[in-house]
Biotite code that builds the C-alpha atoms (Angstrom):
import biotite.structure as struc

atoms = struc.array([
    struc.Atom([138.993, 14.754, -101.838], chain_id="A", res_id=1, res_name="UNK", atom_name="CA", element="C"),
    struc.Atom([138.782, 14.347, -98.078], chain_id="A", res_id=2, res_name="UNK", atom_name="CA", element="C"),
    struc.Atom([135.427, 14.793, -96.317], chain_id="A", res_id=3, res_name="UNK", atom_name="CA", element="C"),
    struc.Atom([134.887, 15.662, -92.627], chain_id="A", res_id=4, res_name="UNK", atom_name="CA", element="C"),
    struc.Atom([132.822, 13.299, -90.505], chain_id="A", res_id=5, res_name="UNK", atom_name="CA", element="C"),
    struc.Atom([131.494, 14.220, -87.024], chain_id="A", res_id=6, res_name="UNK", atom_name="CA", element="C"),
    struc.Atom([131.281, 11.826, -84.088], chain_id="A", res_id=7, res_name="UNK", atom_name="CA", element="C"),
    struc.Atom([127.576, 12.410, -84.114], chain_id="A", res_id=8, res_name="UNK", atom_name="CA", element="C"),
    struc.Atom([127.506, 11.012, -87.667], chain_id="A", res_id=9, res_name="UNK", atom_name="CA", element="C"),
    struc.Atom([129.191, 7.857, -86.445], chain_id="A", res_id=10, res_name="UNK", atom_name="CA", element="C"),
    struc.Atom([126.657, 7.577, -83.675], chain_id="A", res_id=11, res_name="UNK", atom_name="CA", element="C"),
    struc.Atom([123.817, 7.449, -86.214], chain_id="A", res_id=12, res_name="UNK", atom_name="CA", element="C"),
    struc.Atom([125.313, 4.590, -88.422], chain_id="A", res_id=13, res_name="UNK", atom_name="CA", element="C"),
    struc.Atom([123.865, 1.272, -87.365], chain_id="A", res_id=14, res_name="UNK", atom_name="CA", element="C"),
    struc.Atom([127.162, -0.567, -88.015], chain_id="A", res_id=15, res_name="UNK", atom_name="CA", element="C"),
    struc.Atom([129.883, -1.262, -85.430], chain_id="A", res_id=16, res_name="UNK", atom_name="CA", element="C"),
    struc.Atom([132.815, -1.655, -88.009], chain_id="A", res_id=17, res_name="UNK", atom_name="CA", element="C"),
    struc.Atom([133.069, 1.714, -89.806], chain_id="A", res_id=18, res_name="UNK", atom_name="CA", element="C"),
    struc.Atom([135.301, 2.369, -92.828], chain_id="A", res_id=19, res_name="UNK", atom_name="CA", element="C"),
    struc.Atom([135.050, 4.650, -95.927], chain_id="A", res_id=20, res_name="UNK", atom_name="CA", element="C"),
    struc.Atom([132.802, 2.175, -97.772], chain_id="A", res_id=21, res_name="UNK", atom_name="CA", element="C"),
    struc.Atom([130.320, 2.178, -94.761], chain_id="A", res_id=22, res_name="UNK", atom_name="CA", element="C"),
    struc.Atom([130.441, 5.999, -94.624], chain_id="A", res_id=23, res_name="UNK", atom_name="CA", element="C"),
    struc.Atom([129.615, 6.205, -98.364], chain_id="A", res_id=24, res_name="UNK", atom_name="CA", element="C"),
    struc.Atom([126.721, 3.637, -98.077], chain_id="A", res_id=25, res_name="UNK", atom_name="CA", element="C"),
    struc.Atom([125.260, 5.536, -95.124], chain_id="A", res_id=26, res_name="UNK", atom_name="CA", element="C"),
    struc.Atom([125.404, 8.792, -97.015], chain_id="A", res_id=27, res_name="UNK", atom_name="CA", element="C"),
    struc.Atom([127.698, 10.436, -94.521], chain_id="A", res_id=28, res_name="UNK", atom_name="CA", element="C"),
    struc.Atom([130.271, 11.202, -97.211], chain_id="A", res_id=29, res_name="UNK", atom_name="CA", element="C"),
    struc.Atom([129.908, 11.528, -100.988], chain_id="A", res_id=30, res_name="UNK", atom_name="CA", element="C"),
    struc.Atom([130.564, 8.596, -103.177], chain_id="A", res_id=31, res_name="UNK", atom_name="CA", element="C"),
    struc.Atom([133.406, 10.720, -104.767], chain_id="A", res_id=32, res_name="UNK", atom_name="CA", element="C"),
    struc.Atom([135.289, 11.000, -101.453], chain_id="A", res_id=33, res_name="UNK", atom_name="CA", element="C"),
    struc.Atom([138.782, 9.607, -101.571], chain_id="A", res_id=34, res_name="UNK", atom_name="CA", element="C"),
    struc.Atom([139.166, 9.667, -97.796], chain_id="A", res_id=35, res_name="UNK", atom_name="CA", element="C"),
    struc.Atom([137.455, 10.934, -94.642], chain_id="A", res_id=36, res_name="UNK", atom_name="CA", element="C"),
    struc.Atom([138.523, 12.492, -91.409], chain_id="A", res_id=37, res_name="UNK", atom_name="CA", element="C"),
    struc.Atom([136.629, 12.123, -88.148], chain_id="A", res_id=38, res_name="UNK", atom_name="CA", element="C"),
    struc.Atom([136.617, 15.237, -86.032], chain_id="A", res_id=39, res_name="UNK", atom_name="CA", element="C"),
    struc.Atom([135.597, 15.860, -82.393], chain_id="A", res_id=40, res_name="UNK", atom_name="CA", element="C"),
    struc.Atom([132.136, 17.281, -83.019], chain_id="A", res_id=41, res_name="UNK", atom_name="CA", element="C"),
    struc.Atom([129.012, 15.890, -81.352], chain_id="A", res_id=42, res_name="UNK", atom_name="CA", element="C"),
    struc.Atom([129.307, 12.800, -79.170], chain_id="A", res_id=43, res_name="UNK", atom_name="CA", element="C"),
    struc.Atom([129.525, 9.133, -79.426], chain_id="A", res_id=44, res_name="UNK", atom_name="CA", element="C"),
    struc.Atom([128.091, 6.853, -76.805], chain_id="A", res_id=45, res_name="UNK", atom_name="CA", element="C"),
    struc.Atom([128.479, 3.425, -78.314], chain_id="A", res_id=46, res_name="UNK", atom_name="CA", element="C"),
    struc.Atom([131.308, 1.127, -79.157], chain_id="A", res_id=47, res_name="UNK", atom_name="CA", element="C"),
    struc.Atom([132.530, 1.409, -82.758], chain_id="A", res_id=48, res_name="UNK", atom_name="CA", element="C"),
    struc.Atom([135.656, 0.373, -84.544], chain_id="A", res_id=49, res_name="UNK", atom_name="CA", element="C"),
    struc.Atom([136.871, 2.864, -87.109], chain_id="A", res_id=50, res_name="UNK", atom_name="CA", element="C"),
    struc.Atom([139.180, 1.402, -89.690], chain_id="A", res_id=51, res_name="UNK", atom_name="CA", element="C"),
    struc.Atom([141.338, 3.126, -92.404], chain_id="A", res_id=52, res_name="UNK", atom_name="CA", element="C"),
    struc.Atom([139.912, 6.517, -91.854], chain_id="A", res_id=53, res_name="UNK", atom_name="CA", element="C"),
    struc.Atom([141.888, 9.529, -90.450], chain_id="A", res_id=54, res_name="UNK", atom_name="CA", element="C"),
    struc.Atom([140.784, 10.514, -86.950], chain_id="A", res_id=55, res_name="UNK", atom_name="CA", element="C"),
    struc.Atom([141.765, 13.619, -84.933], chain_id="A", res_id=56, res_name="UNK", atom_name="CA", element="C"),
    struc.Atom([143.376, 13.251, -81.613], chain_id="A", res_id=57, res_name="UNK", atom_name="CA", element="C"),
    struc.Atom([140.242, 14.442, -79.768], chain_id="A", res_id=58, res_name="UNK", atom_name="CA", element="C"),
    struc.Atom([137.963, 12.206, -81.779], chain_id="A", res_id=59, res_name="UNK", atom_name="CA", element="C"),
    struc.Atom([140.138, 9.171, -81.138], chain_id="A", res_id=60, res_name="UNK", atom_name="CA", element="C"),
    struc.Atom([140.022, 9.817, -77.410], chain_id="A", res_id=61, res_name="UNK", atom_name="CA", element="C"),
    struc.Atom([136.213, 10.080, -77.474], chain_id="A", res_id=62, res_name="UNK", atom_name="CA", element="C"),
    struc.Atom([135.862, 6.858, -79.451], chain_id="A", res_id=63, res_name="UNK", atom_name="CA", element="C"),
    struc.Atom([138.126, 4.993, -77.107], chain_id="A", res_id=64, res_name="UNK", atom_name="CA", element="C"),
    struc.Atom([136.357, 6.446, -74.038], chain_id="A", res_id=65, res_name="UNK", atom_name="CA", element="C"),
    struc.Atom([133.112, 4.996, -75.458], chain_id="A", res_id=66, res_name="UNK", atom_name="CA", element="C"),
    struc.Atom([134.810, 1.560, -75.595], chain_id="A", res_id=67, res_name="UNK", atom_name="CA", element="C"),
    struc.Atom([135.598, 1.715, -79.279], chain_id="A", res_id=68, res_name="UNK", atom_name="CA", element="C"),
    struc.Atom([138.833, 1.561, -81.251], chain_id="A", res_id=69, res_name="UNK", atom_name="CA", element="C"),
    struc.Atom([140.634, 3.263, -84.055], chain_id="A", res_id=70, res_name="UNK", atom_name="CA", element="C"),
    struc.Atom([142.498, 0.799, -86.347], chain_id="A", res_id=71, res_name="UNK", atom_name="CA", element="C"),
    struc.Atom([144.939, 1.871, -89.017], chain_id="A", res_id=72, res_name="UNK", atom_name="CA", element="C"),
    struc.Atom([144.492, -0.022, -92.289], chain_id="A", res_id=73, res_name="UNK", atom_name="CA", element="C"),
])
């Protein structure tokens, strides 16, 4: 199943390259999650690269505004 991830969740992860494995290791999503979707909730102030995870249009804009990137896998 697909789990929802907030921008504020990404902000708390101490890794700059974020993918599904990192989200699972950080406890942001369940180890049973098949995929995740980042939504525009909370804020992100640091540069992160999100790879292979679905991202809403608003969340992508916020990640890029913070200097980060969204990379399709």
